[in-house]
C-alpha positions as CSV (number, residue, x, y, z in Angstrom):
1,X,-27.0,-39.4,-15.3
2,X,-29.1,-40.8,-12.4
3,X,-27.9,-38.0,-10.1
4,X,-27.6,-34.2,-10.2
5,X,-23.9,-33.3,-9.4
6,X,-24.9,-29.8,-8.5
7,X,-27.4,-30.8,-5.8
8,X,-26.6,-34.4,-4.9
9,X,-22.9,-33.9,-4.2
10,X,-20.8,-31.4,-2.2
11,X,-17.2,-30.6,-3.2
12,X,-14.9,-30.6,-0.2
13,X,-12.0,-29.0,-2.1
14,X,-10.5,-28.4,-5.5
15,X,-7.4,-30.7,-6.1
16,X,-5.6,-29.8,-9.3
17,X,-5.9,-28.1,-12.7
18,X,-4.0,-28.2,-15.9
19,X,-4.3,-25.8,-18.9
20,X,-4.6,-26.6,-22.6
21,X,-1.8,-25.3,-24.9
22,X,-2.2,-24.0,-28.4
23,X,0.4,-26.0,-30.4
24,X,1.4,-26.2,-34.0
25,X,4.0,-28.4,-35.7
26,X,7.2,-26.4,-36.2
27,X,7.9,-28.0,-39.6
28,X,4.5,-27.3,-41.1
29,X,3.1,-24.1,-39.6
30,X,5.3,-20.9,-39.9
31,X,3.3,-18.9,-37.2
32,X,5.2,-18.0,-34.1
33,X,2.2,-16.3,-32.4
34,X,-1.5,-16.6,-32.3
35,X,-1.9,-13.4,-34.4
36,X,0.4,-14.8,-37.0
37,X,-1.5,-18.1,-37.0
38,X,-4.8,-16.4,-37.5
39,X,-3.3,-14.4,-40.5
40,X,-1.8,-17.6,-41.9
41,X,-5.0,-19.6,-41.5
42,X,-7.1,-16.9,-43.2
43,X,-4.7,-16.7,-46.1
44,X,-4.8,-20.5,-46.4
45,X,-8.6,-20.4,-46.4
46,X,-9.3,-23.3,-44.0
47,X,-7.5,-25.2,-41.3
48,X,-8.1,-28.3,-39.2
49,X,-7.6,-29.0,-35.5
50,X,-7.3,-32.3,-33.6
51,X,-8.7,-33.3,-30.3
52,X,-9.1,-36.5,-28.1
53,X,-12.8,-36.6,-29.2
54,X,-16.1,-34.8,-29.4
55,X,-17.1,-32.9,-26.3
56,X,-13.6,-32.9,-24.8
57,X,-12.1,-29.6,-23.6
58,X,-9.6,-29.7,-26.5
59,X,-12.5,-30.1,-29.0
60,X,-14.5,-27.2,-27.4
61,X,-11.4,-25.1,-27.1
62,X,-10.8,-25.4,-30.8
63,X,-14.4,-24.5,-31.6
64,X,-14.2,-21.5,-29.3
65,X,-11.0,-20.3,-30.8
66,X,-12.2,-20.7,-34.4
67,X,-15.4,-18.8,-33.6
68,X,-13.5,-16.0,-31.9
69,X,-10.9,-15.7,-34.7
70,X,-13.4,-16.0,-37.5
71,X,-11.7,-19.1,-39.0
72,X,-13.0,-21.9,-41.2
73,X,-11.8,-24.8,-39.0
74,X,-12.6,-28.5,-39.3
75,X,-12.5,-30.6,-36.2
76,X,-10.7,-34.0,-36.5
77,X,-11.5,-36.2,-33.6
78,X,-8.9,-38.8,-32.5
79,X,-8.8,-41.3,-29.6
80,X,-6.2,-39.2,-27.8
81,X,-3.0,-37.2,-28.1
82,X,-1.1,-40.3,-29.1
83,X,-3.0,-40.1,-32.4
84,X,-3.3,-36.4,-32.7
85,X,0.4,-35.8,-32.4
86,X,1.6,-37.9,-35.4
87,X,-1.2,-36.3,-37.5
88,X,0.2,-32.8,-36.6
89,X,3.8,-33.8,-37.2
90,X,2.9,-35.1,-40.6
91,X,1.1,-31.9,-41.5
92,X,-2.3,-33.6,-41.8
93,X,-3.7,-31.5,-39.0
94,X,-2.8,-27.8,-38.5
95,X,-3.2,-27.2,-34.8
96,X,-4.5,-28.4,-31.5
97,X,-5.5,-26.7,-28.2
98,X,-4.9,-29.8,-26.1
99,X,-3.9,-30.7,-22.6
100,X,-0.4,-29.4,-21.8
101,X,0.7,-32.6,-20.1
102,X,0.6,-34.5,-23.5
103,X,2.9,-32.0,-25.3
104,X,5.6,-31.0,-22.8
105,X,8.4,-33.1,-24.3
106,X,7.5,-32.1,-27.9
107,X,7.5,-28.4,-27.0
108,X,10.9,-28.8,-25.2
109,X,12.4,-30.7,-28.2
110,X,11.3,-28.0,-30.6
111,X,9.0,-30.4,-32.7
112,X,6.0,-28.4,-31.5
113,X,5.7,-24.7,-31.0
114,X,3.5,-23.5,-28.1
115,X,1.7,-20.3,-29.1
116,X,-0.3,-19.8,-26.0
117,X,-1.6,-21.4,-22.8
118,X,-5.3,-21.3,-21.8
119,X,-4.7,-20.7,-18.0
120,X,-5.5,-17.3,-16.4
121,X,-1.8,-16.6,-15.8
122,X,1.4,-17.8,-17.6
123,X,2.2,-21.4,-16.7
124,X,5.2,-21.7,-14.3
125,X,7.1,-24.3,-16.4
126,X,6.6,-22.3,-19.7
127,X,7.0,-18.6,-18.5
128,X,7.8,-17.4,-22.1
129,X,4.5,-18.7,-23.5
130,X,1.7,-16.0,-23.3
131,X,-1.8,-16.7,-22.1
132,X,-4.6,-16.7,-24.8
133,X,-5.7,-13.3,-23.3
134,X,-2.2,-11.9,-23.7
135,X,-2.1,-13.3,-27.2
136,X,-5.2,-11.2,-28.1
137,X,-8.1,-13.7,-27.6
138,X,-10.4,-12.4,-24.9
139,X,-12.3,-14.4,-22.3
140,X,-10.3,-17.6,-23.1
141,X,-9.5,-19.3,-19.8
142,X,-9.9,-23.0,-20.1
143,X,-8.5,-25.6,-17.7
144,X,-9.2,-29.2,-16.9
145,X,-9.7,-29.5,-13.1
146,X,-10.8,-31.9,-10.4
147,X,-12.3,-31.8,-6.9
148,X,-12.9,-34.2,-4.1
149,X,-16.7,-34.6,-3.9
150,X,-18.9,-36.3,-1.3
151,X,-22.6,-37.1,-1.0
152,X,-24.5,-33.9,-0.1
153,X,-25.7,-35.4,3.2
154,X,-22.1,-35.8,4.4
155,X,-21.6,-34.2,7.9
156,X,-19.8,-30.9,7.6
157,X,-17.0,-31.8,10.0
158,X,-16.0,-34.6,7.6
159,X,-16.1,-32.3,4.6
160,X,-14.0,-29.7,6.4
161,X,-11.5,-32.4,7.5
162,X,-10.9,-33.5,3.9
163,X,-10.6,-29.8,2.8
164,X,-8.1,-29.2,5.6
165,X,-6.0,-32.2,4.6
166,X,-5.9,-31.1,1.0
167,X,-4.7,-27.6,2.1
168,X,-1.8,-29.2,3.9
169,X,-0.9,-31.4,0.9
170,X,-1.1,-28.5,-1.6
171,X,1.3,-26.4,0.6
172,X,4.0,-29.1,0.3
173,X,6.7,-27.7,-2.1
174,X,7.7,-31.2,-3.1
175,X,4.1,-32.0,-4.2
176,X,3.9,-28.7,-6.0
177,X,7.0,-29.6,-8.1
178,X,5.7,-33.1,-8.8
179,X,2.5,-31.8,-10.2
180,X,4.2,-29.2,-12.3
181,X,6.5,-31.8,-13.8
182,X,3.4,-33.7,-14.9
183,X,1.9,-30.5,-16.4
184,X,-0.6,-29.7,-13.7
185,X,-0.9,-27.4,-10.7
186,X,-2.0,-28.7,-7.3
187,X,-4.9,-26.8,-5.7
188,X,-6.9,-26.6,-2.5
189,X,-10.0,-24.6,-1.5
190,X,-12.9,-24.3,0.9
191,X,-16.1,-26.1,-0.1
192,X,-17.7,-22.7,-0.8
193,X,-14.9,-21.7,-3.1
194,X,-15.2,-25.0,-5.0
195,X,-19.0,-24.6,-5.3
196,X,-18.6,-21.1,-6.7
197,X,-15.8,-22.2,-9.1
198,X,-17.9,-25.1,-10.4
199,X,-20.9,-22.8,-11.0
200,X,-18.8,-20.4,-13.0
201,X,-17.4,-23.3,-15.1
202,X,-20.8,-24.8,-15.6
203,X,-22.1,-21.5,-17.1
204,X,-19.0,-21.1,-19.3
205,X,-19.1,-24.6,-20.7
206,X,-22.8,-24.4,-21.4
207,X,-22.2,-21.4,-23.7
208,X,-19.3,-23.1,-25.5
209,X,-21.3,-26.3,-26.0
210,X,-24.1,-24.2,-27.6
211,X,-21.5,-22.6,-29.9
212,X,-20.3,-26.1,-31.0
213,X,-23.8,-27.2,-32.0
214,X,-23.5,-30.4,-29.9
215,X,-26.8,-31.9,-28.8
216,X,-27.2,-34.3,-25.8
217,X,-28.0,-37.9,-26.9
């Protein structure tokens, strides 16, 4: 990229996050927990997982899980959940750790079984689904997130004004409900909190990319 996001931009505030969800097709995978899935996958010998493409958080989540669980797992890239879902429902792909928003209706209908969410805490709309940590997979907090960012030279009063406006929006109960229905959680933060969060995420993803074997082109 022709710019350095760490130094050329300043985040005013975080805006939203959504977790990935570990899902399997109810008709093809008998496992009802992550531990049961690992046992089933090892007995099977090898498994496959779908994602919206190489380098996406669902792809890297699948890689991370397979490495942690010691599974022989093949990545099957698709163009999006609209292609991954039919492949899972047909039994061609065994699992996905994909964006929750794409799977809400399938989980609610019973066609897909949610084994865990990748957020730090249980997700409000699926309180019975454990986190990956609760399911026995340590250090597995993965969320997609966004922030309002501005050029680094932006005067601080403007940055603070945007941060303050987002804080008011995020406190609105109606907005919180609308985001949850869509599978996300509305956020707000100070610029310093957003900077610290981004630094932590950058280090985490660097390690996961190294695990995946991906190389920049």
